[in-house]
VOGUSE-446258 format. One line per field, with one value per atom (N, C-alpha, C, O): residue number from 1; atom name; z negated, y negated, x. Coordinates in steps of 0.1 Angstrom, whole numbers, plus 5000, padded with zeros to 4 digits. Each point is the difference from the previous one (the first is absolute). Layout:
N
num <- [NUM | ...]
atome <- [CA | ...]
up <- [Z | ...]
north <- [Y | ...]
east <- [X | ...]
***
This chain:
143
num <- [1 | 1 | 1 | 1 | 2 | 2 | 2 | 2 | 3 | 3 | 3 | 3 | 4 | 4 | 4 | 4 | 5 | 5 | 5 | 5 | 6 | 6 | 6 | 6 | 7 | 7 | 7 | 7 | 8 | 8 | 8 | 8 | 9 | 9 | 9 | 9 | 10 | 10 | 10 | 10 | 11 | 11 | 11 | 11 | 12 | 12 | 12 | 12 | 13 | 13 | 13 | 13 | 14 | 14 | 14 | 14 | 15 | 15 | 15 | 15 | 16 | 16 | 16 | 16 | 17 | 17 | 17 | 17 | 18 | 18 | 18 | 18 | 19 | 19 | 19 | 19 | 20 | 20 | 20 | 20 | 21 | 21 | 21 | 21 | 22 | 22 | 22 | 22 | 23 | 23 | 23 | 23 | 24 | 24 | 24 | 24 | 25 | 25 | 25 | 25 | 26 | 26 | 26 | 26 | 27 | 27 | 27 | 27 | 28 | 28 | 28 | 28 | 29 | 29 | 29 | 29 | 30 | 30 | 30 | 30 | 31 | 31 | 31 | 31 | 32 | 32 | 32 | 32 | 33 | 33 | 33 | 33 | 34 | 34 | 34 | 34 | 35 | 35 | 35 | 35 | 36 | 36 | 36 | 36 | 37 | 37 | 37 | 37 | 38 | 38 | 38 | 38 | 39 | 39 | 39 | 39 | 40 | 40 | 40 | 40 | 41 | 41 | 41 | 41 | 42 | 42 | 42 | 42 | 43 | 43 | 43 | 43 | 44 | 44 | 44 | 44 | 45 | 45 | 45 | 45 | 46 | 46 | 46 | 46 | 47 | 47 | 47 | 47 | 48 | 48 | 48 | 48 | 49 | 49 | 49 | 49 | 50 | 50 | 50 | 50 | 51 | 51 | 51 | 51 | 52 | 52 | 52 | 52 | 53 | 53 | 53 | 53 | 54 | 54 | 54 | 54 | 55 | 55 | 55 | 55 | 56 | 56 | 56 | 56 | 57 | 57 | 57 | 57 | 58 | 58 | 58 | 58 | 59 | 59 | 59 | 59 | 60 | 60 | 60 | 60 | 61 | 61 | 61 | 61 | 62 | 62 | 62 | 62 | 63 | 63 | 63 | 63 | 64 | 64 | 64 | 64 | 65 | 65 | 65 | 65 | 66 | 66 | 66 | 66 | 67 | 67 | 67 | 67 | 68 | 68 | 68 | 68 | 69 | 69 | 69 | 69 | 70 | 70 | 70 | 70 | 71 | 71 | 71 | 71 | 72 | 72 | 72 | 72 | 73 | 73 | 73 | 73 | 74 | 74 | 74 | 74 | 75 | 75 | 75 | 75 | 76 | 76 | 76 | 76 | 77 | 77 | 77 | 77 | 78 | 78 | 78 | 78 | 79 | 79 | 79 | 79 | 80 | 80 | 80 | 80 | 81 | 81 | 81 | 81 | 82 | 82 | 82 | 82 | 83 | 83 | 83 | 83 | 84 | 84 | 84 | 84 | 85 | 85 | 85 | 85 | 86 | 86 | 86 | 86 | 87 | 87 | 87 | 87 | 88 | 88 | 88 | 88 | 89 | 89 | 89 | 89 | 90 | 90 | 90 | 90 | 91 | 91 | 91 | 91 | 92 | 92 | 92 | 92 | 93 | 93 | 93 | 93 | 94 | 94 | 94 | 94 | 95 | 95 | 95 | 95 | 96 | 96 | 96 | 96 | 97 | 97 | 97 | 97 | 98 | 98 | 98 | 98 | 99 | 99 | 99 | 99 | 100 | 100 | 100 | 100 | 101 | 101 | 101 | 101 | 102 | 102 | 102 | 102 | 103 | 103 | 103 | 103 | 104 | 104 | 104 | 104 | 105 | 105 | 105 | 105 | 106 | 106 | 106 | 106 | 107 | 107 | 107 | 107 | 108 | 108 | 108 | 108 | 109 | 109 | 109 | 109 | 110 | 110 | 110 | 110 | 111 | 111 | 111 | 111 | 112 | 112 | 112 | 112 | 113 | 113 | 113 | 113 | 114 | 114 | 114 | 114 | 115 | 115 | 115 | 115 | 116 | 116 | 116 | 116 | 117 | 117 | 117 | 117 | 118 | 118 | 118 | 118 | 119 | 119 | 119 | 119 | 120 | 120 | 120 | 120 | 121 | 121 | 121 | 121 | 122 | 122 | 122 | 122 | 123 | 123 | 123 | 123 | 124 | 124 | 124 | 124 | 125 | 125 | 125 | 125 | 126 | 126 | 126 | 126 | 127 | 127 | 127 | 127 | 128 | 128 | 128 | 128 | 129 | 129 | 129 | 129 | 130 | 130 | 130 | 130 | 131 | 131 | 131 | 131 | 132 | 132 | 132 | 132 | 133 | 133 | 133 | 133 | 134 | 134 | 134 | 134 | 135 | 135 | 135 | 135 | 136 | 136 | 136 | 136 | 137 | 137 | 137 | 137 | 138 | 138 | 138 | 138 | 139 | 139 | 139 | 139 | 140 | 140 | 140 | 140 | 141 | 141 | 141 | 141 | 142 | 142 | 142 | 142 | 143 | 143 | 143 | 143]
atome <- [N | CA | C | O | N | CA | C | O | N | CA | C | O | N | CA | C | O | N | CA | C | O | N | CA | C | O | N | CA | C | O | N | CA | C | O | N | CA | C | O | N | CA | C | O | N | CA | C | O | N | CA | C | O | N | CA | C | O | N | CA | C | O | N | CA | C | O | N | CA | C | O | N | CA | C | O | N | CA | C | O | N | CA | C | O | N | CA | C | O | N | CA | C | O | N | CA | C | O | N | CA | C | O | N | CA | C | O | N | CA | C | O | N | CA | C | O | N | CA | C | O | N | CA | C | O | N | CA | C | O | N | CA | C | O | N | CA | C | O | N | CA | C | O | N | CA | C | O | N | CA | C | O | N | CA | C | O | N | CA | C | O | N | CA | C | O | N | CA | C | O | N | CA | C | O | N | CA | C | O | N | CA | C | O | N | CA | C | O | N | CA | C | O | N | CA | C | O | N | CA | C | O | N | CA | C | O | N | CA | C | O | N | CA | C | O | N | CA | C | O | N | CA | C | O | N | CA | C | O | N | CA | C | O | N | CA | C | O | N | CA | C | O | N | CA | C | O | N | CA | C | O | N | CA | C | O | N | CA | C | O | N | CA | C | O | N | CA | C | O | N | CA | C | O | N | CA | C | O | N | CA | C | O | N | CA | C | O | N | CA | C | O | N | CA | C | O | N | CA | C | O | N | CA | C | O | N | CA | C | O | N | CA | C | O | N | CA | C | O | N | CA | C | O | N | CA | C | O | N | CA | C | O | N | CA | C | O | N | CA | C | O | N | CA | C | O | N | CA | C | O | N | CA | C | O | N | CA | C | O | N | CA | C | O | N | CA | C | O | N | CA | C | O | N | CA | C | O | N | CA | C | O | N | CA | C | O | N | CA | C | O | N | CA | C | O | N | CA | C | O | N | CA | C | O | N | CA | C | O | N | CA | C | O | N | CA | C | O | N | CA | C | O | N | CA | C | O | N | CA | C | O | N | CA | C | O | N | CA | C | O | N | CA | C | O | N | CA | C | O | N | CA | C | O | N | CA | C | O | N | CA | C | O | N | CA | C | O | N | CA | C | O | N | CA | C | O | N | CA | C | O | N | CA | C | O | N | CA | C | O | N | CA | C | O | N | CA | C | O | N | CA | C | O | N | CA | C | O | N | CA | C | O | N | CA | C | O | N | CA | C | O | N | CA | C | O | N | CA | C | O | N | CA | C | O | N | CA | C | O | N | CA | C | O | N | CA | C | O | N | CA | C | O | N | CA | C | O | N | CA | C | O | N | CA | C | O | N | CA | C | O | N | CA | C | O | N | CA | C | O | N | CA | C | O | N | CA | C | O | N | CA | C | O | N | CA | C | O | N | CA | C | O | N | CA | C | O | N | CA | C | O | N | CA | C | O | N | CA | C | O | N | CA | C | O | N | CA | C | O | N | CA | C | O | N | CA | C | O | N | CA | C | O]
up <- [5000 | 5000 | 5000 | 4993 | 5015 | 5001 | 4987 | 4997 | 4996 | 4987 | 4989 | 4989 | 5012 | 4989 | 4989 | 4990 | 5011 | 4990 | 5004 | 5011 | 4979 | 5002 | 5006 | 4998 | 5010 | 5007 | 4990 | 5004 | 4984 | 4991 | 4992 | 4993 | 5009 | 4993 | 5007 | 4994 | 5019 | 5008 | 4994 | 4992 | 5011 | 4994 | 5005 | 4994 | 5018 | 5006 | 4992 | 5000 | 4993 | 4992 | 5008 | 4995 | 5017 | 5008 | 5004 | 5000 | 5003 | 5003 | 4988 | 5001 | 4987 | 4988 | 4997 | 4996 | 5006 | 4997 | 5010 | 4996 | 5017 | 5010 | 4997 | 5001 | 4995 | 4998 | 4988 | 5000 | 4989 | 4988 | 5002 | 4995 | 5012 | 5001 | 5013 | 5000 | 5010 | 5013 | 5004 | 5009 | 4986 | 5005 | 4992 | 4988 | 5018 | 4993 | 4998 | 4997 | 5005 | 4999 | 4987 | 4996 | 4999 | 4988 | 4987 | 5000 | 4989 | 4987 | 4991 | 5002 | 4988 | 4990 | 4986 | 4998 | 4992 | 4986 | 4994 | 5007 | 4981 | 4993 | 4998 | 5002 | 4995 | 4998 | 5013 | 5000 | 5011 | 5013 | 5004 | 5005 | 4991 | 5003 | 4993 | 5006 | 4981 | 4992 | 5003 | 5001 | 5002 | 5005 | 5012 | 5002 | 5008 | 5012 | 4999 | 5005 | 4987 | 4997 | 4994 | 5004 | 4984 | 4993 | 5007 | 4999 | 5009 | 5008 | 5010 | 5002 | 5005 | 5009 | 4994 | 5005 | 4983 | 4993 | 4996 | 5001 | 4994 | 4996 | 5012 | 4999 | 5012 | 5013 | 5004 | 5003 | 4996 | 5003 | 4991 | 5004 | 4983 | 4990 | 5003 | 4998 | 5005 | 5003 | 5013 | 5001 | 5008 | 5013 | 4999 | 5009 | 4979 | 4999 | 5002 | 5009 | 4984 | 5001 | 5014 | 5006 | 4999 | 5014 | 5010 | 5010 | 4989 | 5010 | 4998 | 5011 | 4977 | 4999 | 5006 | 5007 | 4991 | 5007 | 5015 | 5007 | 4998 | 5015 | 5005 | 5010 | 4983 | 5004 | 4999 | 5009 | 4981 | 4999 | 5011 | 5005 | 4998 | 5011 | 5014 | 5007 | 4996 | 5013 | 5002 | 5011 | 4978 | 5001 | 4995 | 4999 | 4999 | 4994 | 5010 | 5012 | 4984 | 5008 | 5003 | 4992 | 5020 | 5004 | 5000 | 5007 | 4985 | 4999 | 4992 | 5000 | 4992 | 4991 | 4988 | 5001 | 4988 | 4989 | 5002 | 5010 | 4982 | 5001 | 4997 | 4991 | 5016 | 4996 | 4992 | 5002 | 4988 | 4991 | 5008 | 4997 | 5013 | 5007 | 5008 | 5000 | 5005 | 5007 | 4991 | 5003 | 4985 | 4990 | 4996 | 4998 | 4999 | 4997 | 5010 | 4997 | 5016 | 5011 | 5001 | 5002 | 4996 | 5001 | 4989 | 5002 | 4986 | 4989 | 5001 | 4995 | 5010 | 5000 | 5012 | 4999 | 5013 | 5012 | 5001 | 5003 | 4993 | 5000 | 4990 | 5003 | 4986 | 4990 | 5005 | 4997 | 5010 | 5005 | 5011 | 5000 | 5009 | 5010 | 4994 | 5004 | 4986 | 4993 | 4993 | 5000 | 4994 | 4993 | 5010 | 4997 | 5014 | 5011 | 5005 | 5002 | 5000 | 5004 | 4989 | 5003 | 4984 | 4989 | 4998 | 4994 | 5013 | 4998 | 5007 | 4995 | 5016 | 5006 | 4991 | 4998 | 4995 | 4991 | 4988 | 4995 | 5000 | 4989 | 5004 | 4992 | 5020 | 5005 | 5002 | 4997 | 5008 | 5003 | 4987 | 4999 | 4990 | 4988 | 4993 | 4994 | 5008 | 4994 | 5008 | 4993 | 5020 | 5008 | 4995 | 4999 | 5000 | 4996 | 4986 | 4997 | 4994 | 4987 | 5001 | 4993 | 5016 | 5002 | 5006 | 4996 | 5012 | 5005 | 4989 | 5000 | 4989 | 4988 | 4994 | 4993 | 5009 | 4994 | 5011 | 4997 | 5014 | 5011 | 5007 | 5005 | 4994 | 5007 | 5013 | 5000 | 5010 | 5012 | 4998 | 4991 | 5019 | 4999 | 5002 | 4996 | 5009 | 5001 | 4987 | 4999 | 4990 | 4987 | 4994 | 4990 | 5017 | 4995 | 4997 | 4990 | 5019 | 4996 | 4987 | 4993 | 5004 | 4988 | 4988 | 4990 | 5011 | 4989 | 4999 | 4990 | 5021 | 5000 | 4988 | 4994 | 5003 | 4989 | 4987 | 4991 | 5008 | 4987 | 5002 | 4995 | 5012 | 5003 | 4988 | 5001 | 4988 | 4988 | 4995 | 4994 | 5009 | 4997 | 5006 | 4994 | 5018 | 5007 | 4993 | 5001 | 4992 | 4993 | 4986 | 4995 | 5000 | 4987 | 5000 | 4991 | 5020 | 5000 | 5008 | 5010 | 4984 | 5007 | 5013 | 5000 | 5010 | 5012 | 4999 | 4989 | 5022 | 5001 | 4998 | 5004 | 4988 | 4998 | 5012 | 5006 | 4998 | 5012 | 5013 | 5000 | 5011 | 5013 | 5004 | 4995 | 5013 | 5006 | 5015 | 5005 | 5002 | 5014 | 5004 | 5012 | 4979 | 5003 | 4996 | 5003 | 4991 | 4998 | 4986 | 4993 | 5004 | 4987 | 4988 | 5002 | 4987 | 4987 | 4997 | 4999 | 5000 | 4997 | 4987 | 4998 | 4992 | 4987 | 5000 | 4995 | 5012 | 5001 | 5008 | 4997 | 5013 | 5008 | 4991 | 5002 | 4989 | 4991 | 4990 | 4998 | 4997 | 4990 | 5007 | 4994 | 5019 | 5007 | 5002 | 5001 | 5001 | 5004 | 4987 | 5002 | 4986 | 4988 | 4998 | 5002 | 4993 | 4997 | 4989 | 4997]
north <- [5012 | 4988 | 4988 | 4999 | 4991 | 4988 | 4992 | 4993 | 5007 | 4992 | 5007 | 4993 | 5019 | 5007 | 5005 | 5005 | 4993 | 5004 | 5013 | 5004 | 5003 | 5012 | 4996 | 4989 | 5020 | 4997 | 4995 | 4991 | 5015 | 4996 | 4988 | 4996 | 4997 | 4988 | 4988 | 4989 | 5012 | 4989 | 4996 | 5007 | 4981 | 4994 | 5005 | 4998 | 5009 | 5004 | 5012 | 5011 | 4987 | 5010 | 5012 | 5011 | 4987 | 5011 | 5009 | 5012 | 4981 | 5008 | 5008 | 5011 | 4983 | 5006 | 5013 | 5010 | 4988 | 5011 | 5011 | 5012 | 4985 | 5010 | 5007 | 5012 | 4980 | 5006 | 5010 | 5011 | 4985 | 5007 | 5014 | 5010 | 4989 | 5013 | 5008 | 5011 | 4983 | 5007 | 5002 | 5009 | 4984 | 5002 | 5009 | 5002 | 5005 | 5010 | 4994 | 5007 | 4980 | 4993 | 4992 | 4994 | 5006 | 4991 | 5008 | 5012 | 4980 | 5006 | 4993 | 4988 | 5019 | 4994 | 5004 | 5011 | 4981 | 5003 | 5010 | 5003 | 5001 | 5009 | 4993 | 5006 | 4981 | 4993 | 4999 | 5002 | 4995 | 4999 | 5014 | 5001 | 5009 | 5014 | 5003 | 5004 | 4993 | 5003 | 4991 | 5005 | 4982 | 4992 | 5005 | 5000 | 5004 | 5005 | 5014 | 5002 | 5006 | 5014 | 4999 | 5006 | 4987 | 4999 | 4991 | 5002 | 4988 | 4992 | 5008 | 4999 | 5010 | 5009 | 5010 | 5002 | 5003 | 5009 | 4992 | 5006 | 4982 | 4992 | 4998 | 5001 | 4995 | 4998 | 5013 | 4999 | 5012 | 5013 | 5003 | 5005 | 4992 | 5002 | 4991 | 5004 | 4983 | 4991 | 5003 | 4997 | 5010 | 5004 | 5013 | 5004 | 5003 | 5013 | 5000 | 5007 | 4985 | 5000 | 4995 | 5006 | 4983 | 4996 | 5010 | 5002 | 5005 | 5011 | 5012 | 5006 | 4997 | 5010 | 4996 | 5008 | 4979 | 4995 | 5001 | 5003 | 4993 | 5001 | 5014 | 5003 | 5007 | 5014 | 5005 | 5007 | 4989 | 5005 | 4994 | 5007 | 4980 | 4994 | 5006 | 5004 | 4999 | 5005 | 5015 | 5004 | 5003 | 5015 | 5005 | 5012 | 4979 | 5004 | 5009 | 4997 | 5013 | 5008 | 4993 | 4993 | 5009 | 4993 | 5010 | 5010 | 4987 | 5008 | 5013 | 5008 | 4993 | 5012 | 4996 | 4990 | 5018 | 4997 | 5003 | 5007 | 4988 | 5003 | 5015 | 5006 | 5000 | 5012 | 4996 | 4990 | 5019 | 4997 | 4997 | 4990 | 5018 | 4998 | 4987 | 4993 | 5003 | 4987 | 4988 | 4991 | 5010 | 4990 | 4999 | 4989 | 5022 | 5000 | 4993 | 4992 | 5011 | 4994 | 4985 | 4992 | 5004 | 4986 | 4992 | 4989 | 5017 | 4993 | 5000 | 4991 | 5020 | 5002 | 4994 | 4995 | 5006 | 4996 | 4986 | 4997 | 4993 | 4986 | 4998 | 4992 | 5014 | 4999 | 5007 | 4995 | 5016 | 5007 | 4991 | 4999 | 4995 | 4992 | 4988 | 4996 | 4998 | 4988 | 5005 | 4992 | 5019 | 5005 | 5002 | 4998 | 5008 | 5002 | 4987 | 4998 | 4992 | 4986 | 4994 | 4993 | 5009 | 4994 | 5007 | 4994 | 5017 | 5007 | 4991 | 5000 | 4993 | 4991 | 4990 | 4999 | 4992 | 4990 | 5007 | 4994 | 5017 | 5006 | 5005 | 4999 | 5006 | 5005 | 4988 | 5001 | 4988 | 4988 | 4994 | 4997 | 5002 | 4995 | 5010 | 4996 | 5017 | 5010 | 5000 | 5002 | 4997 | 4999 | 4988 | 5001 | 4988 | 4988 | 5002 | 4995 | 5012 | 5003 | 5009 | 4999 | 5011 | 5009 | 4992 | 5003 | 4987 | 4992 | 4992 | 4998 | 4999 | 4994 | 5009 | 4995 | 5018 | 5010 | 5003 | 5008 | 4986 | 5002 | 5014 | 5006 | 4999 | 5012 | 4996 | 4990 | 5018 | 4998 | 5005 | 5007 | 4990 | 5004 | 5016 | 5005 | 5001 | 5015 | 5007 | 5012 | 4981 | 5006 | 4999 | 5006 | 4987 | 4998 | 5014 | 5001 | 5009 | 5012 | 5007 | 5006 | 4992 | 5005 | 4992 | 5006 | 4981 | 4992 | 4998 | 4995 | 5008 | 4998 | 5007 | 4994 | 5018 | 5007 | 4993 | 5000 | 4994 | 4994 | 4985 | 4993 | 5001 | 4986 | 4991 | 4988 | 5017 | 4992 | 4997 | 4990 | 5019 | 4998 | 4988 | 4992 | 5005 | 4988 | 4987 | 4990 | 5010 | 4988 | 4998 | 4989 | 5020 | 4998 | 4999 | 4994 | 5010 | 5000 | 4987 | 4997 | 4995 | 4988 | 5004 | 5010 | 4982 | 5002 | 4996 | 4996 | 5004 | 4996 | 4985 | 4992 | 5004 | 4985 | 4995 | 5006 | 4982 | 4993 | 5005 | 5008 | 4987 | 5003 | 5014 | 5005 | 5002 | 5013 | 4999 | 4989 | 5022 | 5000 | 4997 | 4997 | 5003 | 4997 | 4986 | 4996 | 4996 | 4986 | 4995 | 5007 | 4981 | 4994 | 5006 | 5006 | 4993 | 5005 | 4992 | 4988 | 5018 | 4993 | 4993 | 4990 | 5016 | 4993 | 4988 | 4990 | 5011 | 4988 | 4989 | 4988 | 5016 | 4990 | 4992 | 4988 | 5019 | 4994 | 4991 | 4989 | 5015 | 4992 | 4988 | 4989 | 5012 | 4988 | 4990 | 4988 | 5016 | 4990 | 4993 | 4991 | 5014 | 4994 | 4987 | 4998 | 4991 | 4987 | 5000 | 4990]
east <- [5008 | 4992 | 5009 | 5010 | 4986 | 5008 | 5000 | 5010 | 4979 | 4999 | 5007 | 5002 | 5002 | 5007 | 4991 | 5004 | 4982 | 4991 | 4993 | 4999 | 4997 | 4992 | 4987 | 4995 | 4999 | 4987 | 4989 | 4992 | 5007 | 4990 | 5002 | 4991 | 5020 | 5003 | 4994 | 4999 | 4998 | 4995 | 4986 | 4994 | 5002 | 4988 | 4987 | 4990 | 5009 | 4988 | 4994 | 5006 | 4983 | 4994 | 4995 | 5002 | 4993 | 4996 | 5012 | 4999 | 5012 | 5012 | 5005 | 5004 | 4995 | 5005 | 4991 | 5005 | 4982 | 4990 | 5003 | 5000 | 5001 | 5003 | 5013 | 5001 | 5010 | 5013 | 4998 | 5006 | 4988 | 4999 | 4993 | 5004 | 4984 | 4992 | 5002 | 4996 | 5010 | 5001 | 5014 | 5002 | 5008 | 5014 | 5008 | 4997 | 5012 | 5009 | 5014 | 5009 | 4992 | 5013 | 5001 | 4990 | 5022 | 5002 | 5000 | 4999 | 5001 | 5000 | 4990 | 4996 | 4999 | 4991 | 5004 | 5007 | 4990 | 5003 | 4990 | 4990 | 5012 | 4991 | 4986 | 4990 | 5010 | 4988 | 4992 | 4988 | 5019 | 4993 | 4994 | 4989 | 5019 | 4995 | 4987 | 4990 | 5010 | 4988 | 4988 | 4989 | 5014 | 4989 | 4993 | 4988 | 5020 | 4995 | 4993 | 4989 | 5017 | 4995 | 4986 | 4990 | 5009 | 4988 | 4990 | 4988 | 5017 | 4990 | 4993 | 4988 | 5019 | 4994 | 4990 | 4989 | 5015 | 4990 | 4988 | 4989 | 5012 | 4988 | 4991 | 4988 | 5018 | 4993 | 4992 | 4988 | 5019 | 4993 | 4989 | 4989 | 5012 | 4990 | 4988 | 4988 | 5015 | 4989 | 4993 | 4988 | 5018 | 4994 | 4992 | 4993 | 5009 | 4994 | 4984 | 4995 | 4998 | 4986 | 4995 | 4991 | 5014 | 4996 | 5003 | 4992 | 5019 | 5003 | 4990 | 4996 | 5000 | 4990 | 4987 | 4993 | 5003 | 4988 | 5000 | 4991 | 5021 | 5002 | 4999 | 4993 | 5013 | 4999 | 4986 | 4995 | 4998 | 4986 | 4991 | 4992 | 5011 | 4992 | 5003 | 4990 | 5022 | 5003 | 4998 | 4998 | 5003 | 4999 | 4986 | 4998 | 4993 | 4987 | 4992 | 5000 | 4994 | 4991 | 4987 | 4995 | 5000 | 4988 | 4988 | 5001 | 4989 | 4988 | 5001 | 4991 | 5020 | 5001 | 5009 | 5007 | 4992 | 5009 | 5015 | 5003 | 5005 | 5015 | 5003 | 4993 | 5016 | 5006 | 5012 | 5006 | 4998 | 5011 | 5013 | 5006 | 4997 | 5012 | 5000 | 5011 | 4978 | 4999 | 5002 | 5007 | 4988 | 5001 | 5015 | 5005 | 5001 | 5015 | 5008 | 5009 | 4988 | 5008 | 4997 | 5009 | 4978 | 4997 | 5006 | 5003 | 4999 | 5006 | 5016 | 5006 | 4999 | 5015 | 5007 | 5011 | 4983 | 5007 | 5005 | 5012 | 4980 | 5004 | 5012 | 5009 | 4990 | 5011 | 5013 | 5011 | 4987 | 5012 | 5007 | 5012 | 4980 | 5006 | 5007 | 5011 | 4983 | 5006 | 5013 | 5010 | 4990 | 5012 | 5012 | 5011 | 4985 | 5010 | 5006 | 5012 | 4979 | 5005 | 5008 | 5010 | 4987 | 5008 | 5013 | 5009 | 4994 | 5013 | 5011 | 5011 | 4986 | 5010 | 5005 | 5012 | 4979 | 5005 | 5007 | 5010 | 4985 | 5007 | 5014 | 5010 | 4991 | 5013 | 5009 | 5012 | 4983 | 5008 | 5006 | 5012 | 4980 | 5006 | 5009 | 5010 | 4987 | 5009 | 5014 | 5010 | 4989 | 5013 | 5008 | 5012 | 4982 | 5007 | 5006 | 5011 | 4982 | 5005 | 5012 | 5010 | 4989 | 5012 | 5012 | 5011 | 4986 | 5011 | 5007 | 5012 | 4981 | 5006 | 5010 | 5009 | 4990 | 5009 | 5011 | 5009 | 4991 | 5009 | 4997 | 5010 | 4978 | 4996 | 4992 | 4993 | 5009 | 4992 | 4986 | 4997 | 4994 | 4986 | 4999 | 4989 | 5021 | 4999 | 4999 | 4996 | 5007 | 4999 | 4986 | 4997 | 4994 | 4986 | 4993 | 4994 | 5007 | 4993 | 5005 | 4992 | 5021 | 5005 | 4995 | 4996 | 5003 | 4996 | 4985 | 4995 | 4998 | 4985 | 4993 | 4992 | 5012 | 4994 | 5003 | 4992 | 5020 | 5003 | 5001 | 5010 | 4980 | 5001 | 5000 | 5004 | 4991 | 5000 | 5014 | 5003 | 5006 | 5014 | 5005 | 5008 | 4988 | 5005 | 4996 | 5007 | 4983 | 4995 | 5006 | 4998 | 5010 | 5006 | 5015 | 5006 | 5001 | 5015 | 5004 | 4995 | 5014 | 5004 | 5008 | 5007 | 4993 | 5007 | 5014 | 5005 | 5002 | 5014 | 5001 | 4992 | 5019 | 5002 | 5007 | 5009 | 4988 | 5006 | 4994 | 4991 | 5015 | 4995 | 5004 | 5011 | 4981 | 5004 | 4996 | 4996 | 5005 | 4998 | 4986 | 4997 | 4993 | 4986 | 4996 | 4989 | 5020 | 4997 | 5005 | 5008 | 4988 | 5004 | 4993 | 4989 | 5017 | 4994 | 4988 | 5000 | 4988 | 4987 | 5000 | 4994 | 5013 | 5001 | 5009 | 4996 | 5015 | 5009 | 4993 | 5002 | 4990 | 4993 | 4990 | 4999 | 4995 | 4990 | 5008 | 4995 | 5016 | 5007 | 5006 | 5000 | 5004 | 5005 | 4990 | 5003 | 4984 | 4990 | 4994 | 4992 | 5011 | 4995 | 5007 | 5011 | 4981 | 5006 | 5010 | 5006]
***
C-alpha cells in the first residue's frame, strides 16, 4: 500500500467492514476477534425467528396440514443456509487471528476445532509477514 497503512486503518467505514468480515488479509487482535465472533453469533440468534417465519411461509403446504418432515425442513433450511453463509466471515476473522500468530490460512482446519484458543493467546509482538501488530497500532493511535 502506498500509504503504509493496513487496509482497515483507512477512514471508510464500509471498507473497514468489508475488510473485517470478508477479507483474509491482515491481522487482528484478540479483542477484535471476540467482537467479530460474538457479533456474528448475536446476529444469527437475532435472525433465528424471522428465518423460521420465512421458512414456514415459503414451504407451507396448500390445502392440507403439515407433515412433520416438511415442518422440520421449513424451520431448518433457512437457518442452515444462513449458517453456511456465516462461515465465510467466521473464517475471515479466524484467518486474520491466525495471521497474528504468523501462521498462514492453511492452518485454519487444524485450529477451527479449537477456535476459542485463538481468542485467548496473544499473537506475535511487532510486525510479521501479514502486517503490523494490531495492539501496537492501537497504542500508537492513543493520544
